[in-house]
C-alpha positions as CSV (number, residue, x, y, z in Angstrom):
1,X,117.0,-140.1,160.7
2,X,115.9,-143.6,161.8
3,X,112.4,-144.8,161.0
4,X,110.4,-146.1,163.9
5,X,109.7,-149.9,163.7
6,X,106.2,-150.8,162.4
7,X,103.8,-152.0,165.1
8,X,102.8,-154.8,162.9
9,X,105.7,-155.9,160.7
10,X,104.7,-156.7,157.1
11,X,105.8,-160.2,156.1
12,X,104.9,-160.6,152.4
13,X,105.9,-164.3,152.1
14,X,104.0,-165.5,155.1
15,X,100.9,-163.5,154.2
16,X,100.9,-164.9,150.7
17,X,101.3,-168.4,152.0
18,X,98.4,-167.9,154.4
19,X,96.2,-166.5,151.7
20,X,97.1,-169.4,149.5
21,X,96.2,-171.9,152.2
22,X,92.9,-170.2,152.9
23,X,92.1,-170.2,149.2
24,X,92.9,-173.8,148.9
25,X,90.7,-174.6,151.8
26,X,87.8,-172.7,150.3
27,X,88.3,-174.2,146.9
28,X,89.1,-177.8,148.0
29,X,85.5,-179.2,147.6
30,X,85.4,-177.8,144.1
31,X,88.9,-179.0,143.3
32,X,88.0,-182.5,144.7
33,X,84.9,-182.6,142.6
34,X,86.8,-181.5,139.5
35,X,89.2,-184.4,140.0
36,X,86.5,-186.9,141.1
37,X,86.6,-189.7,140.6
38,X,90.3,-190.5,140.1
39,X,90.3,-194.0,141.6
40,X,87.8,-196.9,142.0
41,X,84.6,-196.3,144.0
42,X,83.4,-199.0,146.4
43,X,79.6,-199.5,146.5
44,X,78.7,-201.3,149.7
45,X,75.7,-203.6,149.5
46,X,74.6,-204.5,153.1
47,X,73.2,-207.8,152.0
48,X,74.3,-211.1,150.4
49,X,74.5,-211.4,146.6
50,X,71.4,-212.2,144.6
51,X,68.7,-210.2,146.5
52,X,66.9,-207.0,145.2
53,X,69.5,-204.7,146.7
54,X,72.4,-206.6,145.2
55,X,70.7,-206.8,141.7
56,X,70.0,-203.0,141.8
57,X,73.5,-202.2,143.1
58,X,75.3,-204.2,140.4
59,X,73.2,-202.6,137.7
60,X,74.1,-199.1,139.0
61,X,77.8,-200.1,139.4
62,X,78.0,-201.3,135.8
63,X,76.4,-198.2,134.3
64,X,78.3,-195.8,136.6
65,X,81.6,-197.5,135.8
66,X,80.9,-197.1,132.0
67,X,79.9,-193.4,132.4
68,X,82.6,-192.3,134.9
69,X,85.4,-194.3,133.4
70,X,86.5,-195.8,136.7
71,X,85.7,-199.1,138.4
72,X,82.7,-199.1,140.7
73,X,83.4,-202.2,142.8
74,X,80.5,-203.9,144.6
75,X,81.3,-205.0,148.2
76,X,78.7,-207.3,149.8
77,X,78.7,-206.8,153.6
78,X,75.6,-208.5,155.0
79,X,74.4,-208.9,158.6
80,X,72.1,-207.5,161.3
81,X,69.3,-206.4,158.9
82,X,71.7,-204.4,156.8
83,X,73.2,-202.3,159.7
84,X,76.7,-203.7,159.4
85,X,77.1,-202.5,155.8
86,X,75.6,-199.1,156.6
87,X,77.9,-198.7,159.6
88,X,80.9,-199.5,157.4
89,X,80.1,-196.5,155.2
90,X,79.0,-194.2,158.0
91,X,82.6,-194.5,159.4
92,X,84.4,-194.3,156.0
93,X,86.3,-191.2,154.8
94,X,84.0,-188.5,153.5
95,X,85.6,-188.4,150.0
96,X,83.0,-190.0,147.8
97,X,84.9,-193.2,147.3
98,X,82.7,-195.3,149.6
99,X,79.0,-195.4,148.9
100,X,76.3,-197.5,150.5
101,X,73.1,-198.7,148.8
102,X,71.1,-199.0,152.0
103,X,67.6,-200.2,152.4
104,X,64.5,-199.3,154.5
105,X,65.7,-201.6,157.3
106,X,69.2,-200.4,157.8
107,X,68.4,-196.7,157.1
108,X,65.0,-196.0,158.7
109,X,63.9,-199.0,160.8
110,X,67.1,-199.7,162.6
111,X,67.1,-196.4,164.7
112,X,63.9,-197.5,166.4
113,X,64.9,-201.2,166.7
114,X,68.4,-201.1,168.0
115,X,69.0,-199.1,171.3
116,X,72.8,-199.3,170.7
117,X,72.9,-198.7,166.9
118,X,76.5,-197.5,166.2
119,X,75.4,-194.8,163.7
120,X,72.7,-192.3,163.2
121,X,71.5,-192.3,159.5
122,X,70.2,-188.7,159.8
123,X,73.6,-187.4,161.2
124,X,76.3,-189.7,159.9
125,X,75.2,-190.1,156.3
126,X,74.2,-187.8,153.4
127,X,71.5,-189.2,151.1
128,X,72.6,-189.1,147.5
129,X,69.4,-190.5,146.0
130,X,66.3,-192.6,146.8
131,X,67.1,-194.9,143.9
132,X,64.1,-197.2,143.8
133,X,61.2,-198.6,145.7
134,X,59.9,-202.2,145.9
135,X,56.4,-202.1,147.4
136,X,55.4,-204.9,149.7
137,X,52.6,-207.1,148.3
138,X,49.9,-208.5,150.5
139,X,50.0,-212.2,149.6
140,X,48.2,-215.4,150.5
141,X,48.6,-219.0,149.4
142,X,46.5,-220.1,146.5
143,X,44.4,-222.4,148.8
144,X,43.7,-219.5,151.2
145,X,40.0,-218.8,151.9
146,X,40.8,-215.0,151.7
147,X,40.2,-213.5,148.3
148,X,40.4,-209.8,149.4
149,X,41.9,-207.5,152.1
150,X,38.4,-207.1,153.5
151,X,37.9,-210.8,154.0
152,X,41.3,-211.1,155.6
153,X,40.7,-208.2,158.0
154,X,37.2,-209.5,158.9
155,X,38.8,-212.9,159.8
156,X,41.5,-211.3,161.8
157,X,39.0,-209.2,163.8
158,X,36.9,-212.3,164.5
159,X,39.9,-214.4,165.6
160,X,42.3,-212.2,167.5
161,X,45.9,-213.5,167.4
162,X,45.0,-216.6,165.4
163,X,46.0,-215.5,162.0
164,X,49.8,-215.4,161.4
165,X,52.2,-213.9,158.9
166,X,55.8,-214.8,158.0
167,X,58.9,-212.6,157.6
168,X,62.5,-213.1,156.4
169,X,63.6,-212.2,160.0
170,X,62.6,-210.1,163.0
171,X,62.9,-206.4,162.4
172,X,62.9,-206.5,158.6
173,X,60.5,-204.9,156.1
174,X,58.1,-208.0,156.0
175,X,57.8,-207.9,159.8
176,X,57.2,-204.2,159.9
177,X,54.7,-204.4,157.1
178,X,52.7,-206.9,159.1
179,X,52.9,-204.7,162.3
180,X,51.8,-201.6,160.3
181,X,48.8,-203.6,159.0
182,X,47.8,-204.7,162.5
183,X,48.0,-201.1,163.8
184,X,46.1,-199.5,161.0
185,X,43.5,-202.3,160.8
186,X,43.2,-202.5,164.6
187,X,43.7,-206.3,164.6
188,X,45.9,-208.7,166.5
189,X,47.9,-211.1,164.4
190,X,51.0,-213.3,165.1
191,X,54.4,-212.8,163.5
192,X,56.4,-215.9,162.5
193,X,60.0,-215.1,161.6
194,X,62.0,-217.3,159.2
195,X,65.6,-217.3,158.2
196,X,65.4,-215.6,154.8
197,X,62.8,-214.8,152.2
198,X,62.5,-218.2,150.5
199,X,61.2,-220.1,153.5
200,X,58.7,-217.4,154.3
201,X,57.2,-217.8,150.8
202,X,57.2,-221.6,151.2
203,X,55.2,-221.2,154.4
204,X,52.5,-219.4,152.5
205,X,52.4,-221.9,149.7
206,X,52.2,-224.8,152.2
207,X,49.5,-223.0,154.3
208,X,51.6,-222.8,157.4
209,X,51.1,-219.1,157.5
210,X,47.9,-217.1,156.6
211,X,49.2,-214.0,154.8
212,X,52.3,-212.0,154.3
213,X,53.7,-208.7,153.1
214,X,56.5,-209.7,150.7
215,X,58.2,-208.0,147.8
216,X,57.3,-208.7,144.2
217,X,60.7,-210.3,143.5
218,X,60.2,-212.6,146.5
219,X,56.8,-213.9,145.3
220,X,57.3,-213.6,141.5
221,X,58.1,-217.2,140.7
222,X,55.4,-218.6,142.9
223,X,52.9,-216.1,141.6
224,X,53.6,-217.1,138.0
225,X,53.3,-220.8,139.0
226,X,49.9,-220.1,140.5
227,X,51.0,-221.1,144.1
228,X,50.2,-217.7,145.7
229,X,47.7,-215.0,145.2
230,X,48.4,-211.2,145.5
231,X,45.6,-209.3,147.2
232,X,46.9,-205.8,147.3
233,X,50.0,-203.7,146.7
234,X,51.2,-201.5,149.6
235,X,51.9,-198.5,147.4
236,X,50.1,-195.4,146.3
237,X,50.0,-196.7,142.7
238,X,49.5,-200.1,141.1
239,X,52.6,-202.0,140.0
240,X,53.2,-202.2,136.2
241,X,54.0,-205.9,136.7
242,X,50.7,-206.5,138.5
243,X,48.2,-204.1,136.9
244,X,45.1,-206.0,138.1
245,X,46.2,-206.0,141.8
246,X,44.7,-203.1,143.7
247,X,46.6,-200.8,146.0
248,X,45.9,-201.2,149.7
249,X,44.0,-197.9,149.6
250,X,41.8,-199.2,146.8
251,X,41.3,-202.4,148.7
252,X,40.0,-200.4,151.7
253,X,42.9,-199.5,153.9
254,X,43.4,-195.8,153.1
255,X,46.9,-194.4,153.1
256,X,48.7,-197.7,153.7
257,X,52.2,-197.8,152.1
258,X,55.1,-200.0,152.9
259,X,58.1,-200.2,150.6
260,X,61.4,-202.1,150.6
261,X,63.2,-199.0,149.3
262,X,66.8,-198.5,148.3
263,X,68.9,-195.3,149.0
264,X,72.4,-194.4,148.0
265,X,74.3,-192.5,150.7
266,X,77.8,-191.3,151.5
267,X,79.5,-190.4,154.8
268,X,78.5,-187.0,156.4
269,X,81.0,-184.3,155.4
270,X,81.3,-185.5,151.8
271,X,81.6,-182.3,149.7
272,X,78.4,-181.2,148.0
273,X,79.9,-181.1,144.5
274,X,80.8,-184.8,144.9
275,X,77.3,-185.7,146.2
276,X,75.8,-183.8,143.3
277,X,78.1,-185.6,140.8
278,X,77.1,-189.0,142.2
279,X,73.5,-188.1,142.0
280,X,73.9,-187.0,138.4
281,X,75.4,-190.4,137.5
282,X,72.5,-192.3,139.3
283,X,69.9,-190.1,137.5
284,X,71.6,-190.9,134.2
285,X,71.7,-194.7,134.8
286,X,68.1,-195.2,135.9
287,X,66.3,-194.4,132.6
288,X,68.7,-196.8,130.7
289,X,66.5,-199.4,128.9
290,X,68.6,-202.3,130.2
291,X,68.3,-201.0,133.8
292,X,64.6,-200.3,133.5
293,X,63.8,-203.8,132.0
294,X,65.7,-205.6,134.7
295,X,64.2,-203.5,137.5
296,X,60.7,-204.2,136.1
297,X,61.4,-207.9,136.2
298,X,62.2,-207.8,140.0
299,X,59.4,-205.3,140.9
300,X,61.6,-202.3,141.6
301,X,60.2,-198.9,140.7
302,X,63.0,-196.5,139.7
303,X,62.7,-193.3,141.7
304,X,65.9,-191.2,141.5
305,X,65.0,-188.5,144.0
306,X,67.6,-185.7,144.4
307,X,69.7,-185.4,147.6
308,X,67.4,-182.8,149.2
309,X,64.2,-184.7,148.5
310,X,65.9,-188.0,149.5
311,X,66.9,-186.5,152.9
312,X,63.3,-185.3,153.5
313,X,62.1,-188.8,152.6
314,X,64.6,-190.5,154.9
315,X,63.5,-188.2,157.8
316,X,59.8,-189.1,157.3
317,X,60.5,-192.8,157.1
318,X,62.6,-192.8,160.3
319,X,59.7,-191.0,162.1
320,X,57.1,-193.4,160.6
321,X,58.8,-196.6,161.5
322,X,60.0,-195.5,164.9
323,X,56.3,-194.9,165.8
324,X,55.3,-198.4,164.5
325,X,58.2,-200.0,166.4
326,X,57.3,-198.1,169.6
327,X,53.6,-199.0,169.3
328,X,54.4,-202.7,168.6
329,X,57.0,-202.7,171.4
330,X,59.7,-204.3,169.4
331,X,63.4,-204.1,170.4
332,X,66.5,-205.8,169.1
333,X,69.9,-205.9,170.9
């Protein structure tokens, strides 16, 4: 007697191969994380060597190299307010071997500034950690008549458009800090862009500009030399390096914060176990005494937010600066 053929022939080998492939697919992120890192990691710094982002990035690279037992190689890729370096990582393979240490400009201001921005930081990147914050400091030259935020604002209201402030370039944190101040204080002031941070500080020292929102590392040397005066810190707490300088809220402008912050991020699609491993390494590096001492010296406050909190922070900053940019009617090509 002949058996009828089965409607669905059983093929043991092909079925097992299929199951194995499916299992490999499901387990691949875990497997990748278990083997990660197995080769050098590139940490892209979207600015030239020597600035706050570069100093912080090289500190992290050193500590992570020691801890992970692989090289973390710093690649400086400056240009266009940090957007060239961020774009480089947004388009990189999502395998955890290309990381960007982006800043407030390239990560949260750029979406509002550039109509043709080639990446979307909220879609094309996964935040690993908000690594640190460098609050902007309201600064005037030592010969300035303004001794407080209240005096500066009173003069700005009495002389619309006559007071000016410098920046290291249009669309950067110094520029946006000045625009935020103008909006919240309801004053009209004039922006004077320079090519870099150094000449913007020199302009304050020389009295060419009236006030500025600059980072602590930018004004540090001139502050110690007594050539500039810090009126207020644009943060919700005073800086350890400037304990006698009030916050903007304490000085009279409630809720005013403007940081030059730094965020590590990887391409969208990077497996979560790898993101978590990178975050763990950053969280381990930040409390290191050597790292903390060097960050204190340049006015960077270690933060170390986890990926979820960092993503929420990035979302809020994109919304905040987009509104400022729209109100100030600033657009860059």
